[in-house]
C-alpha atoms as an extended CHARMM CRD file, in Angstrom:
* protein
*
       106  EXT
         1         1  MET       CA             -0.1320000000       -0.1040000000       -0.0910000000  PROA      1               0.0000000000
         2         2  ILE       CA              1.0810000000        3.4370000000       -0.6040000000  PROA      2               0.0000000000
         3         3  LYS       CA              1.5560000000        6.2930000000        1.6560000000  PROA      3               0.0000000000
         4         4  PHE       CA              0.3780000000        9.7750000000        0.5970000000  PROA      4               0.0000000000
         5         5  LEU       CA              1.3540000000       13.1910000000        2.6640000000  PROA      5               0.0000000000
         6         6  LYS       CA             -1.8300000000       15.5010000000        2.1370000000  PROA      6               0.0000000000
         7         7  LEU       CA             -1.2980000000       19.0990000000        1.9010000000  PROA      7               0.0000000000
         8         8  THR       CA             -4.3040000000       21.3260000000        1.8170000000  PROA      8               0.0000000000
         9         9  VAL       CA             -3.8030000000       24.8700000000        0.2000000000  PROA      9               0.0000000000
        10        10  ASP       CA             -6.3800000000       27.3260000000       -0.6470000000  PROA      10              0.0000000000
        11        11  GLY       CA             -9.2330000000       24.7040000000       -0.2660000000  PROA      11              0.0000000000
        12        12  ALA       CA             -7.2300000000       22.2680000000       -2.4780000000  PROA      12              0.0000000000
        13        13  ASP       CA             -6.0350000000       19.0260000000       -1.1850000000  PROA      13              0.0000000000
        14        14  ASN       CA             -2.6410000000       18.0230000000       -2.8540000000  PROA      14              0.0000000000
        15        15  LEU       CA             -1.0560000000       14.4200000000       -2.1440000000  PROA      15              0.0000000000
        16        16  ILE       CA              2.1690000000       13.7830000000       -2.5080000000  PROA      16              0.0000000000
        17        17  PRO       CA              3.4900000000        9.7580000000       -2.7000000000  PROA      17              0.0000000000
        18        18  LEU       CA              5.7180000000        9.4340000000        0.2440000000  PROA      18              0.0000000000
        19        19  ASP       CA              7.2960000000        6.4220000000       -1.1710000000  PROA      19              0.0000000000
        20        20  GLN       CA              8.3250000000        8.2910000000       -4.1590000000  PROA      20              0.0000000000
        21        21  ILE       CA             10.1590000000       11.0100000000       -2.3960000000  PROA      21              0.0000000000
        22        22  LEU       CA             13.9340000000       11.1170000000       -3.5230000000  PROA      22              0.0000000000
        23        23  SER       CA             14.9070000000       13.9920000000       -1.6950000000  PROA      23              0.0000000000
        24        24  VAL       CA             14.0070000000       17.5010000000       -0.0810000000  PROA      24              0.0000000000
        25        25  GLU       CA             15.7060000000       20.6660000000       -0.1180000000  PROA      25              0.0000000000
        26        26  THR       CA             15.3700000000       24.3960000000        0.5440000000  PROA      26              0.0000000000
        27        27  SER       CA             14.1950000000       26.4530000000       -2.6200000000  PROA      27              0.0000000000
        28        28  GLY       CA             14.3080000000       30.1110000000       -1.3590000000  PROA      28              0.0000000000
        29        29  ALA       CA             12.3640000000       32.1470000000        1.6550000000  PROA      29              0.0000000000
        30        30  ALA       CA              9.8440000000       30.0360000000        3.3120000000  PROA      30              0.0000000000
        31        31  ARG       CA              9.8040000000       27.2360000000        0.2970000000  PROA      31              0.0000000000
        32        32  ILE       CA             11.0150000000       23.6670000000       -0.3160000000  PROA      32              0.0000000000
        33        33  LEU       CA             11.2490000000       21.6620000000       -3.0220000000  PROA      33              0.0000000000
        34        34  ILE       CA             10.7400000000       17.8280000000       -3.0410000000  PROA      34              0.0000000000
        35        35  TYR       CA             11.9950000000       15.8530000000       -5.6470000000  PROA      35              0.0000000000
        36        36  THR       CA             10.4530000000       12.2700000000       -6.2670000000  PROA      36              0.0000000000
        37        37  LYS       CA             11.5470000000        9.2880000000       -8.6050000000  PROA      37              0.0000000000
        38        38  ASN       CA              8.8900000000       10.0510000000      -10.8940000000  PROA      38              0.0000000000
        39        39  VAL       CA              9.9720000000       11.1710000000      -14.4660000000  PROA      39              0.0000000000
        40        40  GLY       CA              8.5380000000       14.1410000000      -15.0140000000  PROA      40              0.0000000000
        41        41  PHE       CA              5.7460000000       14.6240000000      -17.6520000000  PROA      41              0.0000000000
        42        42  LYS       CA              7.7410000000       16.9400000000      -19.8260000000  PROA      42              0.0000000000
        43        43  ALA       CA             11.1550000000       14.9570000000      -19.3910000000  PROA      43              0.0000000000
        44        44  THR       CA             13.6510000000       15.5240000000      -21.9640000000  PROA      44              0.0000000000
        45        45  GLY       CA             16.0320000000       13.1030000000      -20.3360000000  PROA      45              0.0000000000
        46        46  THR       CA             16.4590000000       10.5390000000      -17.1830000000  PROA      46              0.0000000000
        47        47  SER       CA             17.1760000000       13.5690000000      -14.8390000000  PROA      47              0.0000000000
        48        48  GLN       CA             14.1360000000       15.4440000000      -15.2760000000  PROA      48              0.0000000000
        49        49  THR       CA             11.9700000000       14.5760000000      -12.3420000000  PROA      49              0.0000000000
        50        50  LEU       CA              8.3790000000       15.4170000000      -11.1820000000  PROA      50              0.0000000000
        51        51  ASN       CA              8.5140000000       17.6980000000       -8.0770000000  PROA      51              0.0000000000
        52        52  PHE       CA              6.7870000000       19.3990000000       -5.7140000000  PROA      52              0.0000000000
        53        53  ARG       CA              7.2650000000       22.8710000000       -4.2410000000  PROA      53              0.0000000000
        54        54  ILE       CA              5.6410000000       24.0810000000       -0.6950000000  PROA      54              0.0000000000
        55        55  THR       CA              5.6370000000       27.7070000000        0.5450000000  PROA      55              0.0000000000
        56        56  ALA       CA              4.4320000000       28.8950000000        3.7270000000  PROA      56              0.0000000000
        57        57  THR       CA              4.2680000000       31.7470000000        5.5220000000  PROA      57              0.0000000000
        58        58  GLY       CA              5.9410000000       32.9300000000        9.0650000000  PROA      58              0.0000000000
        59        59  VAL       CA              8.7280000000       30.5770000000        8.7990000000  PROA      59              0.0000000000
        60        60  ASN       CA             12.3150000000       30.1500000000        7.2910000000  PROA      60              0.0000000000
        61        61  GLU       CA             13.0350000000       27.3870000000        4.7330000000  PROA      61              0.0000000000
        62        62  THR       CA             15.4520000000       25.5140000000        7.3220000000  PROA      62              0.0000000000
        63        63  ALA       CA             12.5760000000       25.1230000000        9.6460000000  PROA      63              0.0000000000
        64        64  LEU       CA             10.0920000000       24.3910000000        6.9970000000  PROA      64              0.0000000000
        65        65  LEU       CA             12.7360000000       21.4700000000        5.6760000000  PROA      65              0.0000000000
        66        66  ASN       CA             12.9480000000       19.7330000000        9.1940000000  PROA      66              0.0000000000
        67        67  SER       CA              9.4430000000       19.9870000000        9.9270000000  PROA      67              0.0000000000
        68        68  PHE       CA              8.6610000000       18.1910000000        6.3280000000  PROA      68              0.0000000000
        69        69  VAL       CA             11.3600000000       15.5050000000        7.1070000000  PROA      69              0.0000000000
        70        70  ASP       CA             10.0420000000       14.7830000000       10.8130000000  PROA      70              0.0000000000
        71        71  LEU       CA              6.4060000000       14.5840000000        9.1330000000  PROA      71              0.0000000000
        72        72  MET       CA              7.8360000000       12.0360000000        6.7170000000  PROA      72              0.0000000000
        73        73  ALA       CA              8.8180000000        9.8580000000        9.3420000000  PROA      73              0.0000000000
        74        74  GLN       CA              5.4800000000       10.5100000000       11.3220000000  PROA      74              0.0000000000
        75        75  ALA       CA              3.4520000000        9.0310000000        8.4060000000  PROA      75              0.0000000000
        76        76  TYR       CA              5.7820000000        6.1630000000        7.9160000000  PROA      76              0.0000000000
        77        77  SER       CA              4.9630000000        5.2430000000       11.6780000000  PROA      77              0.0000000000
        78        78  THR       CA              1.1340000000        5.4700000000       11.4280000000  PROA      78              0.0000000000
        79        79  SER       CA             -0.9860000000        2.4520000000       10.4350000000  PROA      79              0.0000000000
        80        80  TRP       CA             -0.9310000000        1.2000000000        7.3350000000  PROA      80              0.0000000000
        81        81  LYS       CA             -5.1040000000        1.3660000000        7.2440000000  PROA      81              0.0000000000
        82        82  GLU       CA             -4.1380000000        5.1190000000        7.2200000000  PROA      82              0.0000000000
        83        83  PRO       CA             -2.7930000000        5.8190000000        3.7700000000  PROA      83              0.0000000000
        84        84  ILE       CA             -3.4030000000        9.3080000000        3.7820000000  PROA      84              0.0000000000
        85        85  PHE       CA             -1.4740000000       11.5130000000        6.5020000000  PROA      85              0.0000000000
        86        86  ASP       CA             -2.5150000000       15.0260000000        6.6900000000  PROA      86              0.0000000000
        87        87  ILE       CA              0.5920000000       17.8170000000        7.3790000000  PROA      87              0.0000000000
        88        88  THR       CA             -1.5400000000       20.8680000000        6.5520000000  PROA      88              0.0000000000
        89        89  ASN       CA             -1.8740000000       22.0010000000       10.4750000000  PROA      89              0.0000000000
        90        90  ARG       CA              1.6090000000       20.2780000000       11.2960000000  PROA      90              0.0000000000
        91        91  LEU       CA              3.8300000000       22.5070000000        9.5130000000  PROA      91              0.0000000000
        92        92  PRO       CA              5.4800000000       25.2250000000       11.2970000000  PROA      92              0.0000000000
        93        93  GLY       CA              4.0650000000       28.0050000000        9.1900000000  PROA      93              0.0000000000
        94        94  ALA       CA              0.8670000000       28.2190000000        7.1660000000  PROA      94              0.0000000000
        95        95  ALA       CA              1.3650000000       26.5180000000        3.7730000000  PROA      95              0.0000000000
        96        96  THR       CA              0.5410000000       29.1080000000        1.1560000000  PROA      96              0.0000000000
        97        97  GLY       CA              1.3560000000       28.0570000000       -2.2420000000  PROA      97              0.0000000000
        98        98  PHE       CA              1.5860000000       24.4590000000       -3.5660000000  PROA      98              0.0000000000
        99        99  LEU       CA              3.0470000000       23.5670000000       -7.2940000000  PROA      99              0.0000000000
       100       100  ARG       CA              3.8050000000       20.3760000000       -9.3360000000  PROA      100             0.0000000000
       101       101  ALA       CA              6.5350000000       21.0050000000      -11.8090000000  PROA      101             0.0000000000
       102       102  ASP       CA              9.3780000000       19.4650000000      -13.5730000000  PROA      102             0.0000000000
       103       103  SER       CA             12.9400000000       19.8820000000      -12.7420000000  PROA      103             0.0000000000
       104       104  GLN       CA             16.5810000000       19.1050000000      -13.2090000000  PROA      104             0.0000000000
       105       105  TYR       CA             17.5760000000       16.6090000000      -10.2230000000  PROA      105             0.0000000000
       106       106  SER       CA             21.2050000000       17.2710000000       -9.6360000000  PROA      106             0.0000000000
């Protein structure tokens, strides 16, 4: 069974497949970038991956990154009968943006 992280932004529910996360890094002020093992839908090569960008207010990117990584561990520790782990109110700042994009993984 696949576990998903759920993040609601502006009333829209977004799912991130937990088992597909390759890495997480900071990406500017109050923003993190989550690379997945999925080849992007506009892929031009094997290193083009689908990623997700989360932006939050009231928190710096390092705190956001550390919190997200901790939430990944918490999600894995929950019962497999609960495949969706909601992180919306567990981030250190309010999520204000969610974007799916392709990018070069390096």
